[in-house]
KELUM-741729 format. One record per residue (C-alpha): residue number from 1; x, z, y; residue in three letters. Coordinates in Angstrom, 1 decimal. Example, Ala and Ser with C-alpha at 12.3 -4.5 7.8 and 13.67 -1.06 7.14 Angstrom:
   nr       X       Z       Y  rest
    1    12.3     7.8    -4.5   ALA
    2    13.7     7.1    -1.1   SER
// end
This chain:
   nr       X       Z       Y  rest
    1    36.1     7.9    -4.9   UNK
    2    34.5     7.1    -8.2   UNK
    3    31.3     8.9    -7.2   UNK
    4    31.3     7.1    -3.8   UNK
    5    31.7     3.7    -5.6   UNK
    6    28.8     4.6    -7.9   UNK
    7    26.6     5.5    -4.8   UNK
    8    27.5     2.2    -3.2   UNK
    9    26.8     0.3    -6.4   UNK
   10    23.4     2.0    -6.7   UNK
   11    22.6     1.2    -3.1   UNK
   12    23.5    -2.4    -3.6   UNK
   13    21.3    -2.4    -6.7   UNK
   14    18.4    -1.0    -4.7   UNK
   15    18.9    -3.6    -1.9   UNK
   16    19.0    -6.4    -4.5   UNK
   17    15.7    -5.1    -6.0   UNK
   18    14.1    -5.3    -2.6   UNK
   19    15.3    -8.8    -2.1   UNK
   20    14.1    -9.9    -5.5   UNK
   21    10.8    -8.3    -4.7   UNK
   22    10.3   -10.9    -1.9   UNK
   23    11.6   -13.8    -4.0   UNK
   24    15.2   -14.0    -2.9   UNK
   25    17.8   -14.2    -5.6   UNK
   26    18.4   -16.4    -8.7   UNK
   27    15.7   -18.9    -9.3   UNK
   28    13.6   -19.0   -12.4   UNK
   29    11.5   -22.0   -11.2   UNK
   30    13.9   -24.9   -11.5   UNK
   31    14.8   -27.3    -8.8   UNK
   32    13.0   -27.4    -5.4   UNK
   33    10.3   -29.8    -4.4   UNK
   34     9.8   -31.6    -1.1   UNK
   35     7.1   -30.3     1.2   UNK
   36     5.4   -33.7     1.1   UNK
   37     5.2   -33.7    -2.7   UNK
   38     3.8   -30.1    -2.6   UNK
   39     1.0   -30.7    -0.1   UNK
   40     0.1   -34.4    -0.5   UNK
   41    -1.9   -36.2    -3.2   UNK
   42    -2.1   -39.7    -4.4   UNK
   43    -4.9   -40.5    -1.9   UNK
   44    -4.1   -38.0     0.9   UNK
   45    -1.2   -37.6     3.2   UNK
   46    -2.8   -35.3     5.7   UNK
   47    -4.1   -31.7     6.1   UNK
   48    -7.1   -30.5     8.0   UNK
   49    -6.7   -28.9    11.4   UNK
   50    -8.9   -26.0    12.5   UNK
   51   -11.3   -28.5    14.1   UNK
   52   -11.4   -30.7    11.0   UNK
   53    -9.2   -33.5    12.3   UNK
   54    -6.5   -34.8    10.0   UNK
   55    -2.9   -33.8    10.6   UNK
   56    -0.1   -35.7     9.0   UNK
   57     2.0   -33.7     6.5   UNK
   58     5.0   -35.3     7.9   UNK
   59     4.3   -33.4    11.2   UNK
   60     5.5   -30.3     9.3   UNK
   61     9.0   -31.6     9.0   UNK
   62    11.5   -29.1    10.3   UNK
   63     9.0   -26.2    10.4   UNK
   64     8.8   -22.9     8.5   UNK
   65     5.7   -23.3     6.4   UNK
   66     3.5   -20.6     4.8   UNK
   67     1.2   -21.7     1.9   UNK
   68    -1.7   -19.2     1.9   UNK
   69    -3.8   -18.8    -1.2   UNK
   70    -7.0   -17.0    -0.4   UNK
   71   -10.7   -16.8    -0.7   UNK
   72   -13.7   -15.7     1.4   UNK
   73   -15.4   -13.8    -1.5   UNK
   74   -12.5   -11.4    -2.1   UNK
   75   -12.2    -8.3     0.1   UNK
   76    -8.4    -8.0     0.0   UNK
   77    -8.2   -11.6     1.3   UNK
   78   -10.7   -10.8     4.1   UNK
   79    -8.6    -7.8     5.0   UNK
   80    -5.3    -9.6     5.1   UNK
   81    -6.4   -12.8     6.9   UNK
   82    -6.9   -11.1    10.3   UNK
   83    -3.4    -9.6     9.9   UNK
   84    -1.9   -13.0     9.2   UNK
   85    -3.9   -14.5    12.1   UNK
   86    -2.5   -12.0    14.5   UNK
   87     1.1   -12.6    13.3   UNK
   88     0.6   -16.4    13.3   UNK
   89    -0.7   -16.5    16.9   UNK
   90     2.1   -14.2    18.2   UNK
   91     4.7   -16.4    16.5   UNK
   92     3.2   -19.7    17.6   UNK
   93     3.2   -18.4    21.2   UNK
   94     6.9   -17.9    21.0   UNK
   95     7.9   -20.7    18.5   UNK
   96     5.7   -23.7    17.5   UNK
   97     8.1   -24.1    14.5   UNK
   98     5.9   -22.0    12.2   UNK
   99     2.8   -23.2    10.4   UNK
  100     0.5   -22.0     7.7   UNK
  101    -1.5   -24.1     5.1   UNK
  102    -4.6   -22.6     3.6   UNK
  103    -5.2   -23.2    -0.2   UNK
  104    -8.8   -22.2    -0.9   UNK
  105   -10.2   -20.5    -3.9   UNK
  106   -13.6   -20.4    -2.5   UNK
  107   -16.6   -21.2    -4.7   UNK
  108   -18.3   -23.7    -2.5   UNK
  109   -17.8   -25.8     0.6   UNK
  110   -19.9   -23.6     2.9   UNK
  111   -17.8   -20.5     2.0   UNK
  112   -14.7   -22.6     2.6   UNK
  113   -15.9   -23.7     6.1   UNK
  114   -17.0   -20.2     7.1   UNK
  115   -13.7   -18.7     6.0   UNK
  116   -11.6   -21.5     7.6   UNK
  117   -13.4   -21.0    10.9   UNK
  118   -11.5   -17.7    11.2   UNK
  119    -8.1   -19.5    10.7   UNK
  120    -6.1   -21.1    13.4   UNK
  121    -3.9   -23.1    10.9   UNK
  122    -4.1   -26.1     8.6   UNK
  123    -5.8   -26.4     5.3   UNK
  124    -5.9   -28.6     2.2   UNK
  125    -9.4   -30.2     2.0   UNK
  126   -11.8   -28.2    -0.2   UNK
  127   -12.6   -31.3    -2.3   UNK
  128    -9.0   -31.8    -3.4   UNK
  129    -9.2   -29.7    -6.5   UNK
  130    -6.2   -31.3    -8.2   UNK
  131    -3.8   -30.4    -5.4   UNK
  132    -5.1   -26.8    -5.2   UNK
  133    -4.7   -26.4    -9.0   UNK
  134    -1.2   -28.0    -8.9   UNK
  135    -0.1   -25.6    -6.2   UNK
  136    -1.5   -22.6    -8.1   UNK
  137     0.4   -23.7   -11.2   UNK
  138     3.6   -24.6    -9.2   UNK
  139     3.9   -21.1    -7.8   UNK
  140     2.3   -19.2   -10.7   UNK
  141    -0.3   -17.6    -8.6   UNK
  142    -1.9   -14.8   -10.5   UNK
  143    -3.7   -13.0    -7.7   UNK
  144    -4.8   -13.4    -4.1   UNK
  145    -4.1   -13.1    -1.3   UNK
  146    -0.8   -14.8    -2.0   UNK
  147     1.6   -16.2     0.7   UNK
  148     4.6   -18.4    -0.1   UNK
  149     7.0   -19.1     2.8   UNK
  150     9.2   -22.2     2.7   UNK
  151    12.2   -22.8     4.9   UNK
  152    12.8   -26.1     6.7   UNK
  153    15.5   -28.4     5.4   UNK
  154    16.2   -26.1     2.4   UNK
  155    14.6   -27.1    -0.9   UNK
  156    16.3   -24.5    -3.0   UNK
  157    14.0   -21.9    -4.7   UNK
  158    16.3   -19.1    -3.4   UNK
  159    15.2   -19.7     0.1   UNK
  160    11.5   -19.2    -0.6   UNK
  161     9.7   -15.9     0.2   UNK
  162     7.4   -15.3    -2.8   UNK
  163     5.6   -12.2    -1.5   UNK
  164     4.8   -13.1     2.1   UNK
  165     1.7   -10.9     2.1   UNK
  166     3.8    -7.7     1.5   UNK
  167     6.3    -8.9     4.1   UNK
  168     3.7    -9.5     6.8   UNK
  169     2.0    -6.2     6.1   UNK
  170     5.3    -4.3     6.1   UNK
  171     7.1    -5.9     9.0   UNK
  172     4.7    -8.3    10.8   UNK
  173     6.3   -10.7    13.2   UNK
  174     9.6    -8.8    12.9   UNK
  175    10.1   -10.6     9.6   UNK
  176    10.4   -14.0    11.3   UNK
  177    12.1   -16.3    10.5   UNK
  178    11.6   -14.9     6.9   UNK
  179    15.2   -15.6     5.8   UNK
  180    17.2   -13.6     3.3   UNK
  181    19.5   -12.5     6.1   UNK
  182    16.6   -11.3     8.2   UNK
  183    15.1    -9.3     5.4   UNK
  184    18.5    -7.7     4.7   UNK
  185    18.7    -6.7     8.3   UNK
  186    15.2    -5.2     8.3   UNK
  187    15.9    -3.2     5.1   UNK
  188    19.1    -1.8     6.7   UNK
  189    17.2    -0.9     9.9   UNK
  190    14.3     0.7     7.9   UNK
  191    16.8     2.7     5.8   UNK
  192    18.5     4.0     8.9   UNK
  193    15.3     5.0    10.6   UNK
  194    14.1     6.9     7.6   UNK
  195    17.4     8.6     7.1   UNK
  196    17.4     9.7    10.8   UNK
  197    13.8    10.4    11.4   UNK
  198    12.7    13.7    12.9   UNK
  199     9.3    15.4    13.3   UNK
  200     9.4    14.9    17.1   UNK
  201    10.1    11.2    16.7   UNK
  202     7.2    10.8    14.4   UNK
  203     4.5    12.9    16.1   UNK
  204     5.3    12.8    19.8   UNK
  205     5.5    10.2    22.5   UNK
  206     6.4    10.1    26.2   UNK
  207     2.8    11.2    27.2   UNK
  208     2.2    13.8    24.5   UNK
  209     4.2    16.6    22.8   UNK
  210     1.3    18.4    21.2   UNK
  211    -1.3    18.2    18.4   UNK
  212    -4.9    19.3    18.6   UNK
  213    -6.4    22.2    16.6   UNK
  214    -9.6    24.1    16.3   UNK
  215    -8.6    27.4    17.8   UNK
  216    -7.8    28.1    21.5   UNK
  217    -5.5    27.0    22.9   UNK
  218    -6.4    23.7    21.2   UNK
  219    -3.1    22.0    22.1   UNK
  220    -0.5    23.0    19.6   UNK
  221     3.2    22.1    20.4   UNK
  222     4.7    19.8    17.8   UNK
  223     7.8    22.0    18.0   UNK
  224     5.9    24.7    16.3   UNK
  225     5.9    22.6    13.1   UNK
  226     9.7    22.2    13.0   UNK
  227    11.2    23.7     9.8   UNK
  228     7.8    23.5     8.0   UNK
  229     6.6    21.3     5.2   UNK
  230     4.1    18.9     6.9   UNK
  231     1.6    16.6     5.3   UNK
  232     0.4    13.5     7.3   UNK
  233    -3.1    12.9     6.1   UNK
  234    -4.4     9.3     6.7   UNK
  235    -8.1     9.2     6.4   UNK
  236   -11.4     8.4     8.1   UNK
  237   -15.1     9.4     8.1   UNK
  238   -16.1     5.9     7.1   UNK
  239   -13.9     6.0     4.0   UNK
  240   -15.9     7.5     1.1   UNK
  241   -12.9     8.4    -1.0   UNK
  242   -11.5    10.2     2.0   UNK
  243   -14.7    12.1     2.6   UNK
  244   -14.6    13.1    -1.0   UNK
  245   -10.9    14.1    -1.1   UNK
  246   -10.9    16.1     2.2   UNK
  247   -12.7    19.2     0.8   UNK
  248   -10.4    19.2    -2.2   UNK
  249    -7.3    19.0     0.0   UNK
  250    -8.7    21.7     2.4   UNK
  251    -9.1    24.1    -0.5   UNK
  252    -5.6    23.4    -1.8   UNK
  253    -4.2    23.7     1.7   UNK
  254    -5.8    27.1     2.1   UNK
  255    -4.5    28.3    -1.3   UNK
  256    -1.0    27.2    -0.6   UNK
  257    -1.0    29.0     2.8   UNK
  258    -2.6    32.1     1.2   UNK
  259     0.3    32.3    -1.3   UNK
  260     2.9    31.7     1.4   UNK
  261     1.3    34.3     3.8   UNK
  262     2.0    37.0     1.2   UNK
  263     5.7    36.4     1.7   UNK
  264     5.7    35.7     5.5   UNK
  265     4.3    33.2     8.0   UNK
  266     2.8    30.1     6.4   UNK
  267     5.3    27.2     6.2   UNK
  268     2.9    24.4     5.3   UNK
  269     0.8    22.3     7.8   UNK
  270    -1.2    19.2     7.6   UNK
  271    -1.8    16.7    10.4   UNK
  272    -4.8    14.4    10.4   UNK
  273    -3.9    10.8    11.3   UNK
  274    -7.3     9.2    11.9   UNK
  275    -8.6     5.7    11.2   UNK
  276   -12.0     6.6    12.6   UNK
  277   -13.9     3.9    14.5   UNK
  278   -14.8     6.1    17.5   UNK
  279   -14.4     9.5    19.0   UNK
  280   -17.7    10.8    17.7   UNK
  281   -16.7    10.0    14.1   UNK
  282   -13.3    11.5    14.6   UNK
  283   -14.8    14.7    16.0   UNK
  284   -17.3    15.0    13.1   UNK
  285   -14.7    14.4    10.4   UNK
  286   -12.0    16.6    12.0   UNK
  287   -14.5    19.5    12.0   UNK
  288   -14.4    19.5     8.2   UNK
  289   -10.6    20.1     8.3   UNK
  290    -8.8    23.4     8.7   UNK
  291    -5.6    21.8    10.0   UNK
  292    -4.2    19.9    13.1   UNK
  293    -4.7    16.3    14.2   UNK
  294    -3.2    13.6    16.4   UNK
  295    -5.7    12.9    19.2   UNK
  296    -8.1    10.1    18.5   UNK
  297    -6.8     6.7    19.7   UNK
  298    -3.2     7.9    20.1   UNK
  299    -0.6     5.0    19.8   UNK
  300     1.4     7.1    17.2   UNK
  301    -1.5     6.6    14.7   UNK
  302    -0.9     2.8    14.2   UNK
  303     2.9     3.3    14.4   UNK
  304     2.8     5.9    11.6   UNK
  305     0.6     3.8     9.4   UNK
  306     3.0     0.9     9.8   UNK
  307     6.1     3.1     9.5   UNK
  308     5.0     4.6     6.2   UNK
  309     3.5     1.3     5.0   UNK
  310     0.0     2.8     4.5   UNK
  311    -2.1     0.2     2.6   UNK
  312    -5.1     2.3     1.9   UNK
  313    -6.7     5.6     2.7   UNK
  314    -6.9     8.5     2.0   UNK
  315    -3.2     8.8     1.8   UNK
  316    -1.0    11.9     2.1   UNK
  317     2.7    11.7     3.2   UNK
  318     4.8    14.8     2.8   UNK
  319     7.6    15.6     5.2   UNK
  320    10.2    18.3     4.4   UNK
  321    11.4    21.1     6.6   UNK
  322    14.1    18.8     7.9   UNK
  323    11.6    16.2     9.0   UNK
  324    12.6    13.7     6.3   UNK
  325    10.1    12.1     3.9   UNK
  326     9.7    13.9     0.7   UNK
  327     7.0    11.7    -0.9   UNK
  328     4.3     9.2     0.0   UNK
  329     2.4    10.2    -3.1   UNK
  330     1.0    13.4    -1.8   UNK
  331    -2.6    12.6    -2.7   UNK
  332    -1.7    11.8    -6.3   UNK
  333     0.4    15.0    -6.6   UNK
  334    -2.4    17.1    -5.2   UNK
  335    -4.8    15.6    -7.8   UNK
  336    -2.4    16.1   -10.6   UNK
  337    -1.0    19.6    -9.8   UNK
  338    -3.3    21.1    -7.1   UNK
  339    -1.6    23.8    -5.1   UNK
  340     1.2    24.0    -7.7   UNK
  341     2.6    20.8    -6.3   UNK
  342     4.0    22.6    -3.2   UNK
  343     6.6    21.9    -1.8   UNK
  344     6.2    18.5    -3.4   UNK
  345     9.9    18.0    -4.0   UNK
  346    11.4    16.0    -6.8   UNK
  347    12.7    19.2    -8.5   UNK
  348     9.3    20.8    -8.3   UNK
  349     7.5    17.8    -9.7   UNK
  350    10.0    17.4   -12.6   UNK
  351     9.5    21.1   -13.4   UNK
  352     5.7    20.6   -13.5   UNK
  353     6.1    17.5   -15.7   UNK
  354     8.2    19.5   -18.2   UNK
  355     5.6    22.3   -18.1   UNK
  356     2.7    19.9   -18.7   UNK
  357     4.6    18.2   -21.5   UNK
  358     5.1    21.5   -23.2   UNK
  359     1.4    22.4   -22.7   UNK
  360     0.4    19.0   -24.1   UNK
  361     1.9    19.9   -27.4   UNK
  362    -1.0    22.3   -27.9   UNK
  363    -3.7    20.0   -26.8   UNK
  364    -6.1    18.5   -29.4   UNK
  365    -5.1    15.0   -30.4   UNK
  366    -8.7    13.9   -29.8   UNK
  367   -11.8    15.2   -28.2   UNK
  368   -15.4    14.2   -27.5   UNK
  369   -16.3    14.4   -23.8   UNK
  370   -19.8    15.0   -22.4   UNK
  371   -19.6    12.0   -20.1   UNK
  372   -18.7     9.5   -22.9   UNK
  373   -20.1     8.6   -26.3   UNK
  374   -16.8     7.5   -28.0   UNK
  375   -14.0     9.7   -29.2   UNK
  376   -11.1    10.1   -26.7   UNK
  377    -7.5    10.1   -27.9   UNK
  378    -4.7    12.0   -26.2   UNK
  379    -2.1     9.6   -24.8   UNK
  380     1.0     9.8   -22.6   UNK
  381     2.9     7.3   -20.5   UNK
  382     5.2     6.7   -23.5   UNK
  383     2.4     6.4   -26.0   UNK
  384    -0.3     4.1   -24.8   UNK
  385    -1.0     5.7   -21.4   UNK
  386     0.1     5.1   -17.9   UNK
  387    -1.2     5.4   -14.3   UNK
  388    -5.0     5.4   -14.3   UNK
  389    -8.1     6.3   -12.3   UNK
  390    -9.9     9.2   -13.9   UNK
  391   -13.4     8.1   -14.9   UNK
  392   -14.7    11.6   -14.3   UNK
  393   -13.3    12.6   -10.9   UNK
  394   -12.4     9.1    -9.7   UNK
  395    -8.9    10.2    -8.7   UNK
  396    -5.5     8.8    -9.7   UNK
  397    -3.7    10.2   -12.7   UNK
  398    -0.5     9.6   -14.7   UNK
  399     1.2    11.2   -17.6   UNK
  400    -1.2    12.7   -20.2   UNK
  401    -4.8    11.6   -20.5   UNK
  402    -7.6    11.3   -22.9   UNK
  403    -8.3     7.6   -23.5   UNK
  404   -11.1     5.8   -25.3   UNK
  405    -9.3     3.2   -27.4   UNK
  406   -12.5     1.2   -27.8   UNK
  407   -13.4     0.7   -24.1   UNK
  408   -10.6     2.0   -21.9   UNK
  409   -12.5     5.1   -20.5   UNK
  410    -9.8     7.5   -19.4   UNK
  411    -9.9    11.0   -17.9   UNK
  412    -7.5    13.8   -17.0   UNK
  413    -7.2    16.4   -19.7   UNK
  414    -8.5    19.0   -17.1   UNK
  415   -11.6    16.9   -16.6   UNK
  416   -12.6    16.8   -20.2   UNK
  417   -15.9    18.7   -20.9   UNK
  418   -15.6    19.2   -24.7   UNK
  419   -18.8    18.8   -26.7   UNK
  420   -19.6    18.4   -30.4   UNK
  421   -19.6    14.8   -31.7   UNK
  422   -23.4    14.7   -31.8   UNK
  423   -23.7    15.9   -28.2   UNK
  424   -21.5    13.3   -26.5   UNK
  425   -23.4    11.1   -24.1   UNK
  426   -22.8     8.7   -21.3   UNK
  427   -21.5     5.2   -20.8   UNK
// end
């Protein structure tokens, strides 16, 4: 019973973490403010409609209101805005009790107008700098895009959603009406789905029970992957990091299967989940891959990206022989440990980390690298290091690294090309 109570306590703690992530929980911002006092100014009691006509702030009374901090010049904002537009229009078709107010960080009025033309919601006038600054201070906005969601007739800080961007990306319109209770329900449903997922549920639909390969017959039954470790590889030909990572992954895929073949049939497979723009691009990119793929345009592709909360590509999700998710950090693990990462389980990664920590004891405390002119210092996560992007191979790293204390240049230990002090060059 004691162990069961600890498990329940830990689960409750995890759920509380998720809720705090979206802003629910104890307030640190003091007492709430009325919607009018947030959005109005001394000389303005209106917002701009998409056509530029004034809309009284009092018209928002009783509505769920999202305050959207964004800017035309910033790519992540331009990426998120169409997602929010889609969710907004779906919700408005069902319930007019939802509204969004745009708070611009654009650099000039033309950029503001161009960006606002894409938005079907309201906006604070570009010229009202004081109101925009006050809202940024009020909600401690440190980065954009940023979406605050306020509940009607509830001025408490606990009712606010402080990370609406993540909520919309993760759940879309399913998050509506954005209450603490709804989020708790979504978290429970998500947990149940992941605990009960199967390979067939993920990779098949009522019209297709196969994947495509390169050899005849090109249709490979999904059932042939059951009890194998499977990587879901999200990528596209238009994605330069994906084009760069694919050959590395292909080499490691072949090495893993060569080692496995020595002891029996290969038990590792990868499935390409394409974000290509057209069939020709898909065909061209898939030809560079020695594994299987979901057919181009298949509805499972979008479902999988949403289910695994894929925010960027390339991304590699690893499924275990039981069909359950082992890790969504497959790309990072491949970069760190190459073929040795297989089967990507927590036990294997912990073993590799211990091994690397032992090996690091014999690494030089500092080196000069051919790609940089400053001395590099050996660091770890507990000693000045942390997650980083290697300046040599452009891939993610964590744990041990060689870091330039002067300018932040950082590389994997394996990427260092040691030179004498006088021979070091570069940036």
